[in-house]
N, C-alpha and C positions, 0 to 999 in steps of 0.2 A: 504494500500500500504506500502510495506517495504521500508523505506527511508535509510537503512544502505547501505554503499558503501564498497565493497570489494576492498581494495587497493592492487595492485600487489606489490610483493617484488622486489626491485631493488637489484639484486645479481651481484657483480662485482668480476672478478678474480684479484688476486694480486700475483705477482711473487717475491715480496720483502716487507719488512716492510715499506719502503718509499712509495711504491705504495698502500699498505694497508691504510696508513694514509691519502693519497690523496683521495682514494675511500670513506673513512669515512667523510672527509671534504666536499666532493661533494655529500653527501646524500645517500650513500649506506645503505640499510637496512641489508644487509648481504654481507660477503666477503668469497670467497673460495680460499684456498691455498693448496699447495702440500708439503708434507714432502720430505726429501732427498731421500726416497725410496718409491716405490709402487704408484707413481703418473705418469700420462701421460702428464703432462704439458710440452710439448716440448719447449726447449729453455729457460725455466724459471729457475731462480737461485734456487728456492725452499727453504724450511725453515728447519733449524736445530731444534732440540728439544727446545733449548733456544729461538729461533725465534718464535716457536709455542706458547710457554708460554707467550712471550711478545705480540704476536698477540691476544691471548685470553684475556689478560688483557686489551689491548687497545679497542678491540671490545666490550667486556662486560661492561666496565666502561661507554661506551656511550649507553648502552642498545641495542646494535646491535647483530647480530649472526655471528658465525664463523663456516664455513663448511670446512672439510678437505677431500681432495681427497685420495682415495686408490683404484684407478680405473684401475690398471693393469689387464691383463688376466694372472692369476697366474699359475705357474708351480709347480710341487711337491716340488722342491728345494726352492721355495719362502715361503712356508707355515710356517716354523718355524720362519722366520723373521717377517712375518705378525703378528703372535701371539705376539712376543716380542714388535713390534711396537704398537699394540693395547693396550698392558699392559702399555706402556709409555703414550699413549693418555689419559689414565684415569686421569692423573695429569693435562692435558691440558684442559679437559672438553669442547670439541667441541659441538656445537649444533646439528650437524649431520655429517655423513660421506657420501661422494659421492663415490659409489662403482659400479663396473660393473660385477664382477665375482661372480657367485653363491657360489663358495667355500669360497671366502672372506666374503661374506654376512653371511654364516654359522658361520665362526669364529667370526665375529663381534657380532652376536647374543649371542654367548657363553661368550665372554669376556666383551663386552660393551652393555649389553642387553637394557639399558635405552637410548641409543643414537640412534636417528632415522636414517634410511638408505634412502638416496636419490639415485635413480638409475641414473647412469652416462649416458650421451649421447654416451659413448663408449661401452655400454652394447651390447652383441650379444649372439647368441646361437652357441655353438661349441660342437662337439663330435667326437669320433674317428671312427665312421662308414663311 
């Protein structure tokens, strides 16, 4: 008989560094946050690049995980900005990105190939037909 237990991951959203700290204090295994662009966290303050760097430091020094949302449905005019954003995220070193758009997934695979993709609950199928 296998006696190992698979413990679920407690994933908590954080709209600010203060909320992120509370989530970690109360036992979060992972925290997800949104950057200033490309996130669908309605009403959230969201994180500047400096905030993302601090979030990464706080989470990783506790041995926890940081997931960053990039879960918009992208339009053609978004793609250049998404590429630039993903280049900036190399420095942040998230443990995964939460993505909903197949085009953004493709860009992520190109720029951040070692960062896992978590499919967002916002994911959907759309086409022009």
